[in-house]
C-alpha positions in Angstrom: -0.8 64.0 6.6 0.9 62.9 9.1 4.3 62.1 9.0 4.8 57.8 9.4 7.2 57.6 12.9 9.8 55.3 13.3 10.1 52.0 15.2 12.3 53.1 18.2 10.1 56.1 19.0 7.6 54.2 19.8 8.9 51.0 21.2 11.5 53.4 23.3 9.3 53.5 26.2 8.2 49.9 26.4 11.7 48.5 26.0 12.5 50.6 28.9 9.8 48.8 30.7 10.7 45.4 29.5 13.6 45.9 31.4 12.3 47.0 34.8 10.7 43.6 34.0 13.3 41.9 33.5 14.8 43.0 37.0 11.6 41.9 38.8 11.4 38.3 36.7 15.4 37.8 38.1 14.1 38.7 41.5 11.7 35.9 41.2 14.4 33.8 39.7 16.7 34.5 43.0 13.6 33.6 45.1 14.4 29.8 43.6 17.9 30.0 43.6 17.7 31.1 47.7 15.5 27.9 48.1 17.6 25.7 46.1 20.5 26.9 48.4 18.6 25.8 51.5 17.5 22.7 49.8 20.9 21.7 48.7 22.8 22.8 52.3 20.0 21.0 53.9 20.8 17.9 52.0 24.4 17.9 52.2 24.0 18.8 56.2 21.5 15.4 56.6 23.8 13.0 54.1 26.5 13.8 56.3 25.0 13.0 59.6 23.8 9.9 57.8 26.8 8.7 57.0 28.1 9.4 60.6 25.5 7.6 62.3 26.6 4.5 59.3 30.1 4.4 60.5 29.2 4.6 64.1 25.9 2.6 64.6 27.8 -0.9 63.1 30.0 -1.1 66.1 26.9 -0.8 68.3 25.3 -3.9 66.6 28.1 -5.9 66.0 28.7 -5.3 70.3 25.1 -5.2 71.7 23.1 -6.6 68.9 20.4 -4.8 66.1 18.1 -4.1 69.3 20.9 -1.1 70.2 20.0 0.4 66.9 16.5 2.2 68.2 18.4 3.7 71.4 21.3 4.8 68.9 19.0 6.8 66.9 17.4 8.5 69.9 20.6 9.4 71.5 22.4 10.8 68.6 19.1 12.8 67.6 19.2 14.2 71.4 22.9 14.9 70.7 21.9 17.6 67.9 18.5 18.1 69.1 19.0 22.1 67.8 19.0 20.6 64.3 15.7 19.1 64.4 17.2 16.0 62.7 15.7 12.7 62.8 17.3 9.3 62.2 15.7 5.6 61.4 17.3 2.3 60.9 15.7 0.1 58.2 16.8 -3.4 57.0 17.3 -4.5 53.7 13.6 -6.1 54.0 11.9 -2.8 54.8 11.7 -3.8 58.7 12.2 -0.6 60.5 14.7 -1.1 64.1 15.7 2.0 65.2 13.8 5.5 65.0 14.4 8.6 66.9 10.7 9.9 67.2 9.0 6.8 66.7 8.3 3.3 68.2 9.9 0.9 65.7 7.3 -1.4 65.8 4.6 0.7 65.5 5.8 1.8 62.3 5.0 0.5 59.0 7.7 -1.4 56.2 9.4 1.5 54.7 10.9 -1.1 51.5 9.0 1.1 49.2 10.2 4.4 50.3 11.8 6.4 47.4 15.1 7.4 49.4 15.5 4.1 50.4 14.9 2.0 47.1 17.4 4.9 45.7 20.2 4.2 48.2 20.1 0.2 48.1 20.3 0.7 44.5 22.9 3.3 44.0 25.0 1.6 47.3 25.9 5.9 47.4 22.7 7.7 49.1 19.5 8.7 48.1 17.1 12.0 48.5 14.2 12.7 48.2 11.6 15.7 49.4 7.9 14.4 50.2 5.0 14.6 52.9 5.7 12.0 55.6 3.1 9.7 56.5 4.3 9.4 60.4 5.0 13.1 61.3 2.3 14.6 58.8 4.4 17.4 57.8 6.9 17.7 54.8 10.3 15.9 54.7 13.6 16.0 53.3 15.2 12.5 53.5 18.7 11.2 53.2 19.3 7.5 53.1 22.8 6.1 53.0 23.9 2.3 53.2 24.7 0.4 56.1 27.3 -2.3 56.5 27.4 -4.6 59.5 30.2 -7.7 59.6 31.2 -5.6 56.1 28.0 -6.8 54.6 24.8 -4.5 53.3 22.4 -4.4 56.5 20.2 -1.8 55.4 20.1 2.1 55.1 20.5 4.6 57.9 17.9 7.8 56.8 18.4 11.1 58.2 15.2 13.5 57.4 14.5 16.9 58.9 11.0 19.6 58.7 11.2 21.3 55.6 8.8 24.2 57.7 11.9 26.4 59.1 13.1 26.9 54.6 9.7 27.2 54.1 9.1 30.4 55.9 12.4 31.5 55.7 11.4 31.4 51.7 8.2 32.7 52.1 9.6 35.5 53.6 11.7 36.4 51.3 9.5 36.2 48.5 6.6 38.6 50.3 9.8 41.3 50.1 10.1 40.5 46.3 6.7 40.5 45.8 6.5 43.7 46.8 9.0 45.0 44.8 7.7 43.3 41.9 4.2 44.4 41.9 5.3 47.8 42.2 7.2 47.3 38.9 4.7 45.2 37.6 2.1 48.3 38.3 4.7 50.5 36.7 5.4 48.4 34.0 1.6 48.1 33.3 0.6 51.6 32.7 4.1 51.8 30.6 3.2 48.6 28.0 -0.9 50.3 28.3 0.4 54.1 26.8 3.4 52.5 24.4 2.1 49.1 23.3 -1.5 50.4 21.7 0.4 52.3 19.2 1.9 49.5 18.1 0.1 46.8 18.2 -2.6 47.7 16.4 -1.0 47.8 13.1 1.0 44.4 13.6 -2.2 42.6 14.7 -3.7 43.7 11.6 -0.3 42.2 9.6 -1.2 39.1 11.8 -4.2 38.4 10.8 -3.7 39.1 7.2 -0.5 37.0 7.2 -3.1 34.3 8.7 -5.3 34.3 5.5 -2.5 34.5 3.4 -1.0 30.9 5.0 -3.8 29.9 4.6 -4.1 30.1 1.1 -6.3 33.2 0.3 -4.1 35.0 -1.7 -6.3 37.4 -2.6 -6.0 39.3 0.8 -4.0 43.0 0.9 -3.4 44.6 3.8 -3.4 48.0 4.7 -0.6 50.3 5.1 -0.5 51.5 8.9 1.5 55.0 9.5 4.8 53.2 11.3 7.2 53.3 8.3 8.8 49.7 9.1 5.6 48.3 9.6 4.3 50.0 6.3 7.2 48.7 4.5 6.7 45.2 5.4 3.3 45.3 5.1 3.6 47.1 1.4 6.1 43.7 0.7 3.8 40.7 2.0 1.0 42.5 -0.4 4.0 42.4 -3.3 5.2 39.0 -2.5 1.1 37.7 -1.8 0.2 39.1 -5.3 3.3 37.5 -6.9 2.6 34.3 -5.2 -0.9 34.3 -6.9 0.5 34.8 -10.0 3.1 32.0 -9.7 0.6 29.7 -8.0 -2.1 30.6 -10.5 0.3 29.4 -13.3 1.8 26.4 -11.5 -1.9 25.0 -11.2 -2.9 25.2 -14.7 0.6 23.9 -15.6 -0.1 20.8 -13.4 -3.8 20.2 -14.6 -2.3 20.0 -18.4 0.2 17.8 -17.2 -2.3 15.4 -15.4 -4.7 16.1 -18.3 -2.1 14.9 -20.7 -0.6 12.1 -18.6 -4.2 10.6 -17.6 -5.1 10.8 -21.3 -1.7 8.7 -22.9 -2.0 5.4 -23.3 1.8 5.0 -22.3 3.0 4.5 -19.1 5.3 7.3 -17.8 7.3 7.3 -14.6 9.4 9.7 -13.3 12.7 8.9 -11.2 14.9 11.2 -8.9 18.7 10.6 -8.6 18.0 8.1 -6.2 15.6 5.8 -8.2 12.7 7.2 -6.0 9.4 7.4 -8.0 8.4 11.2 -8.6 6.0 11.0 -10.7 3.8 8.4 -12.2 0.5 7.8 -14.3 -2.3 5.4 -13.9 -1.2 4.2 -17.3 1.9 2.4 -16.4 0.6 1.4 -12.5 -1.7 -0.5 -14.5 1.3 -2.0 -16.9 3.2 -2.7 -13.7 1.1 -3.9 -11.3 1.6 -1.4 -8.8 -1.2 0.0 -6.6 -1.8 3.5 -7.8 -1.6 5.1 -4.1 1.3 5.6 -2.0 3.6 4.9 -4.7 5.8 8.3 -5.0 8.9 8.6 -2.9 9.2 5.1 -2.7 12.0 3.4 -4.8 10.8 1.9 -8.0 12.2 -1.6 -7.2 10.2 -1.6 -4.1 6.9 -1.9 -6.0 7.7 -3.8 -8.6 10.3 -6.7 -9.3 11.1 -6.6 -12.5 14.8 -7.4 -13.5 14.1 -5.9 -17.1 14.2 -2.3 -15.2 17.4 -2.7 -13.8 18.7 -3.5 -16.6 17.7 -0.7 -18.4 18.5 1.9 -15.8 22.3 0.0 -15.4 22.5 0.9 -19.2 21.1 4.2 -19.1 23.5 5.2 -16.0 26.4 3.5 -18.3 26.4 6.7 -20.5 24.1 6.9 -23.9 21.3 9.3 -23.0 18.5 7.1 -23.9 17.9 3.5 -24.4 15.6 1.2 -26.1 14.4 -2.4 -24.7 11.7 -4.6 -23.9 10.5 -6.2 -20.6 8.4 -8.9 -19.9 6.5 -8.8 -16.7 5.8 -11.7 -14.8 2.2 -12.7 -13.5 -1.0 -15.0 -14.4 -0.7 -13.6 -18.0 2.5 -12.2 -18.7 2.8 -9.4 -20.8 5.8 -7.5 -22.7 6.5 -3.7 -22.7 8.8 -1.6 -25.1 10.6 0.5 -22.9 11.9 3.9 -23.1 14.3 5.7 -21.0 15.7 8.8 -20.9 17.8 10.9 -18.6 15.8 13.8 -16.2 17.5 16.1 -15.3 17.2 17.8 -12.0 18.6 20.4 -9.6 19.5 17.2 -6.9 21.0 15.4 -9.9 20.0 13.0 -12.7 17.7 11.5 -12.4 15.5 9.2 -15.4 11.9 8.9 -17.3 11.0 5.8 -18.8 7.8 5.5 -21.3 5.6 2.3 -21.4 4.4 0.6 -23.9 2.4 -2.5 -24.0 3.2 -4.8 -26.7 2.0 -7.9 -25.5 -1.0 -8.1 -27.8 1.3 -6.5 -30.8 4.4 -9.5 -29.9 0.8 -12.1 -29.8 -0.3 -11.0 -32.9 3.1 -11.6 -34.8 3.3 -14.5 -33.2 0.1 -15.9 -34.3 0.6 -13.9 -37.8 3.9 -16.4 -38.4 1.6 -19.7 -36.9 -1.1 -19.2 -39.2 1.1 -18.8 -42.2 3.3 -21.6 -41.3 0.1 -23.6 -40.8 -2.0 -22.6 -43.6 1.0 -22.9 -45.7 1.4 -26.9 -44.4 -2.6 -27.4 -44.2 -2.8 -26.7 -47.7 0.4 -28.2 -49.3 -0.7 -31.9 -48.4 -4.3 -31.8 -50.6 -2.1 -29.9 -53.1 0.3 -32.4 -53.4 -1.7 -35.0 -53.6 -3.7 -33.5 -56.4 -1.1 -32.8 -57.9 0.5 -36.0 -57.8 -2.5 -37.6 -58.8 -3.4 -35.1 -62.2 -0.1 -36.2 -63.0 -0.6 -39.9 -62.5 -3.7 -39.9 -64.7 -2.2 -37.7 -67.2 0.8 -40.3 -67.4 -1.7 -42.7 -68.8 -3.7 -43.9 -65.9 -6.8 -42.3 -67.1 -7.0 -44.3 -70.1 -7.0 -47.5 -67.5 -10.9 -46.6 -65.7 -9.7 -49.7 -62.7 -7.3 -47.3 -61.9 -8.7 -43.7 -62.5 -11.6 -44.1 -60.5 -10.0 -44.4 -57.1 -7.5 -41.7 -58.0 -11.2 -39.1 -58.6 -12.0 -40.4 -55.6 -8.8 -39.4 -53.7 -8.9 -36.0 -56.0 -12.8 -35.7 -54.8 -11.7 -36.0 -50.6 -8.8 -33.7 -51.2 -10.9 -31.2 -53.2 -13.1 -31.2 -50.6 -10.9 -31.1 -47.4 -9.5 -27.5 -49.4 -12.9 -26.3 -49.8 -13.8 -27.0 -46.1 -10.5 -25.4 -45.4 -11.4 -22.3 -47.5 -15.1 -22.0 -46.2 -14.2 -22.0 -42.8 -11.2 -19.5 -43.3 -13.9 -17.4 -45.0 -16.0 -18.1 -42.0 -13.1 -16.8 -39.3 -12.5 -13.9 -41.5 -16.4 -12.9 -41.4 -16.9 -13.7 -37.8 -13.5 -11.4 -36.8 -14.8 -8.8 -39.0 -18.4 -8.8 -37.5 -17.0 -8.8 -33.8 -14.5 -5.8 -34.6 -17.6 -4.0 -35.7 -19.7 -5.2 -33.1 -22.1 -6.4 -35.5 -24.5 -9.5 -34.9 -27.9 -10.3 -35.7 -29.3 -11.3 -32.4 -32.9 -13.0 -31.7 -34.7 -14.2 -28.6 -35.9 -17.8 -28.9 -35.9 -20.9 -27.2 -32.5 -22.9 -26.9 -33.6 -26.6 -27.3 -34.3 -26.6 -31.0 -31.0 -25.1 -32.0 -29.0 -28.0 -29.6 -31.7 -30.3 -31.4 -30.6 -29.3 -35.0 -26.9 -29.5 -33.9 -27.7 -33.2 -33.2 -29.4 -34.0 -36.2 -26.8 -32.7 -38.1 -23.9 -34.9 -36.5 -26.5 -37.9 -35.9 -25.4 -39.8 -38.5 -21.6 -39.2 -38.0 -22.4 -40.5 -34.3 -24.5 -43.3 -35.5 -21.6 -44.7 -37.5 -19.2 -44.4 -34.9 -20.9 -45.7 -32.4 -21.5 -43.0 -30.1 -24.9 -42.2 -28.4 -25.5 -38.6 -28.2 -27.7 -37.2 -24.8 -29.0 -33.5 -24.8 -30.3 -32.2 -21.3 -31.6 -28.4 -21.6 -34.7 -26.8 -20.0 -37.9 -26.4 -22.7 -38.8 -23.0 -21.2 -34.9 -21.7 -21.1 -34.7 -18.6 -23.9 -31.8 -17.0 -24.9 -30.7 -13.7 -27.3 -28.2 -15.8 -29.8 -27.7 -16.1 -33.3 -29.4 -19.1 -33.6 -27.1 -20.1 -36.8 -24.1 -18.9 -35.3 -24.4 -21.1 -32.0 -25.9 -24.0 -33.9 -22.8 -23.8 -36.0 -20.5 -24.0 -32.4 -22.7 -27.0 -31.0 -22.1 -28.7 -33.9 -18.2 -28.1 -34.3 -18.1 -29.2 -30.2 -20.4 -32.1 -31.3 -18.1 -33.0 -34.3 -14.8 -33.5 -32.5 -16.6 -35.0 -29.1 -17.8 -38.0 -31.8 -14.5 -38.4 -33.6 -12.7 -38.5 -30.2 -15.3 -40.9 -28.7 -14.6 -45.1 -28.6 -17.7 -46.9 -29.9 -20.3 -47.3 -27.0 -19.5 -44.5 -25.2 -21.5 -41.0 -24.6 -21.6 -37.6 -25.6 -23.5 -35.3 -23.5 -24.9 -31.7 -23.8 -25.7 -30.2 -20.9 -27.5 -26.7 -20.7 -27.6 -24.8 -17.0 -28.9 -21.2 -16.6 -27.6 -19.4 -13.9 -28.6 -15.8 -12.7 -26.3 -14.0 -15.6 -25.5 -16.6 -17.9 -25.9 -19.9 -19.8 -23.5 -22.4 -19.6 -24.0 -25.0 -22.4 -21.5 -27.8 -21.9 -20.5 -30.6 -24.5 -18.7 -34.2 -22.6 -17.6 -36.8 -23.9 -15.5 -39.6 -22.7 -12.2 -40.1 -25.1 -9.0 -39.8 -25.3 -8.7 -36.5 -23.2 -6.1 -34.0 -24.0 -2.7 -33.2 -22.3 -2.4 -30.5 -20.0 0.0 -28.5 -21.9 -1.8 -28.5 -25.2 -4.9 -27.0 -23.2 -3.9 -23.1 -23.0 -3.3 -23.4 -27.4 -6.3 -25.7 -28.9 -8.3 -22.7 -29.8 -5.4 -21.3 -32.0 -5.9 -21.5 -35.7 -4.8 -25.0 -37.3 -3.4 -26.4 -33.9 -3.6 -29.9 -32.9 -2.9 -32.2 -30.5 -1.9 -35.1 -32.7 -1.3 -33.6 -36.0 -1.3 -36.9 -37.5 -4.8 -38.2 -36.4 -6.1 -34.9 -36.6 -5.9 -35.2 -40.4 -6.7 -38.6 -40.9 -10.4 -37.9 -38.9 -10.7 -35.1 -41.7 -10.6 -31.9 -39.4 -9.8 -28.8 -41.0 -7.9 -27.6 -37.4 -10.1 -24.5 -37.2 -13.3 -25.8 -35.4 -12.1 -24.6 -32.1 -11.2 -21.5 -33.3 -14.3 -20.9 -34.9 -16.2 -21.7 -31.8 -13.7 -19.5 -29.7 -15.2 -16.0 -32.2 -18.5 -17.1 -32.0 -18.6 -17.1 -28.1 -16.9 -13.5 -28.1 -19.2 -12.8 -30.8 -22.2 -13.2 -28.1 -19.7 -11.3 -25.6 -18.7 -14.6 -23.7 -15.8 -17.0 -23.7 -15.5 -20.5 -24.2 -13.0 -23.2 -21.5 -12.2 -26.5 -21.6 -11.0 -29.0 -18.6 -9.8 -32.2 -19.8 -7.8 -35.4 -17.7 -6.0 -37.6 -20.7 -7.7 -41.0 -20.6 -10.8 -39.8 -19.0 -12.3 -37.1 -21.9 -12.6 -33.6 -22.4 -15.6 -31.0 -21.2 -15.8 -28.1 -23.7 -18.1 -24.7 -22.1 -19.5 -22.0 -24.2 -20.6 -19.4 -21.6 -23.0 -16.8 -22.7 -24.2 -13.9 -21.2 -28.1 -15.0 -19.9 -29.8 -11.3 -22.2 -33.2 -13.1 -22.1 -34.7 -14.9 -19.4 -36.9 -18.7 -18.6 -40.5 -18.2 -19.8 -42.9 -20.9 -18.1 -46.0 -21.8 -20.2 -48.9 -23.5 -19.1 -49.2 -27.1 -20.1 -52.7 -27.8 -21.3 
């Protein structure tokens, strides 16, 4: 086995070659420095000449007029002909009034020349190296402001061809190029001999590092025979192995955490010490009304404006290790969230963990239960009190007086019937809720019109006694997959209410419309209507818009609640539209499972 060689022995001669190359590079930079030196010298000389001309020319212009500018430029150029300098006088509007090598009248406007614009803008001087379209050669231009009668007249521009500088620089570059070529040839030989020894293992190491960088951590590098590189390769292999194990464990933990968070009914939000979201699950997004994307890194209050959360976080920062509270989430459907906040210890500081539970339905059910207990107690207390009073009156002797006992017995009968109706409706509601919870309903597809007519027949005597007409509009061939008895009961309840609150001589319409995916059954009356503030609660049990009038008309207060549960049991809903003084329209909206069947008439 060959003994590994050190990096020094392998790279010693190449480093010497690098020195030689560095010397060649220095010579190249020297050439550029010489060029810059010539350019700077030429620019400074041209500026000095232009400034001298700018001092002498105003006196001639003041004495003989601007026409003397051209003669001045040509005389000045002849006096320093050995400098090969060209002079040009340009007015503010860009018109050339003097030039040492051309007739100004034949020259184009120079207002767009960059050196002239620069001199006029800075009021100092402007310079530019460019190709002259007049003389057809590269030139260096220097322009200085020209003042006549102490007012800015234009510029004096001095220029000179760069051919001499180019020839001098090219000669220097040729000499340096010959020396550089010799050095480059020597460098190539040295590099060829010595870099091959070290480049191959370094190339393998680079390719392996790229594989690791792309996430392929199962790649292992072969160790070369250069000891320093071999140690580096060994360290990279060890790092890749440990990193692979670490990432595998981290990925497993992350997947487990994601699965737990996705499966949680509670919302979870983790905040850093600046209040920015570092973790949030889908349940929290739904509860807080936050879009599930692009929220990490934002503060909680950039995503939601729930005032109660600010109070919870303020209480948490004040000292206690955890805070429990309830906050309200505003919106079309207000929700109540139970918040459990705790401190999240992080390296950068103390953050917070918020766990949300939606208790809206719980609080609503608690309120409904309280209202139900109060309402049912009130509804039962009235007839029971009446029964007890009349029974005591009969016991005290009224039973022996037939003329008094008979009216009392009729009252007892009415109150007993009312109690029976309340109990029957309560039992029906209980059964509907149980069937709804169990998803149990006995449906059969059949025509809707016979059900509507049966309901109308059941309410017809009451309607005739009240002087209210009932009119039905329902397609004869409309069929639906429903529980016939329940739908009949719902329509009877709606018609019963409509007749009770409609004035004599009015009409109640029963309309059924079929749409692509639903059936809408409407009951429209011309009664007194329902104030807007009551519309959201009229389907609650025992809720009455006008308690005194409702009881006088014999209602139990459970009819609309029964209608709502029947609609929900069918997978539908019930709605109401009402304008006080103009009547009300109740609608049962059912999913359309059946269809329209047309029969031939014969």
